[in-house]
C-alpha positions as CSV (number, residue, x, y, z in Angstrom):
1,X,41.7,186.2,158.6
2,X,43.4,188.9,156.5
3,X,42.0,190.5,153.5
4,X,44.1,190.2,150.4
5,X,43.5,193.3,148.4
6,X,45.0,193.8,145.0
7,X,48.0,196.1,144.8
8,X,48.0,199.3,142.7
9,X,50.2,197.5,140.1
10,X,47.7,194.7,139.8
11,X,44.9,197.1,139.3
12,X,46.8,199.0,136.7
13,X,47.6,195.9,134.8
14,X,44.0,194.7,134.9
15,X,42.7,198.1,133.5
16,X,45.4,198.1,130.8
17,X,44.3,194.6,129.7
18,X,40.6,195.6,129.7
19,X,41.4,198.8,127.7
20,X,43.6,196.9,125.2
21,X,40.9,194.2,124.7
22,X,38.2,196.8,124.1
23,X,40.5,198.8,121.8
24,X,41.4,195.7,119.7
25,X,37.8,194.7,119.4
26,X,36.8,198.1,118.3
27,X,39.7,198.4,115.9
28,X,38.8,195.1,114.3
29,X,35.2,196.2,113.8
30,X,36.4,199.4,112.2
31,X,39.1,197.6,110.1
32,X,37.1,194.7,108.8
33,X,33.6,196.1,109.2
34,X,30.7,194.6,111.1
35,X,27.7,193.2,109.3
36,X,24.6,191.2,110.3
37,X,26.1,188.2,108.5
38,X,29.4,188.5,110.5
39,X,27.4,188.9,113.8
40,X,25.3,185.9,113.1
41,X,28.4,183.8,112.2
42,X,30.2,185.0,115.3
43,X,27.3,184.0,117.7
44,X,26.7,180.7,116.0
45,X,30.4,179.9,116.4
46,X,30.2,180.8,120.1
47,X,27.1,178.7,120.7
48,X,28.7,175.8,118.8
49,X,31.7,175.9,121.2
50,X,29.5,175.8,124.3
51,X,28.3,172.3,123.6
52,X,29.7,169.7,126.1
53,X,32.7,167.6,125.0
54,X,31.9,163.9,124.9
C-alpha cells in the first residue's frame, strides 16, 4: 500500500483558504460589529439548521 501525501501545492492552497476564511470572518466582525444579539442570532440559526430533514 502506498501513502498518498499531499503535495506542496495542495498544502499551500489549503493554508490560503484557511487564512482567507479567517480573514473574512475577522473583517466582517470589524466591519459590521459583533454584539451579544448578533452572536445569539448566529448560534440559534446554526442550531436551527442542524435539525434533521423530514
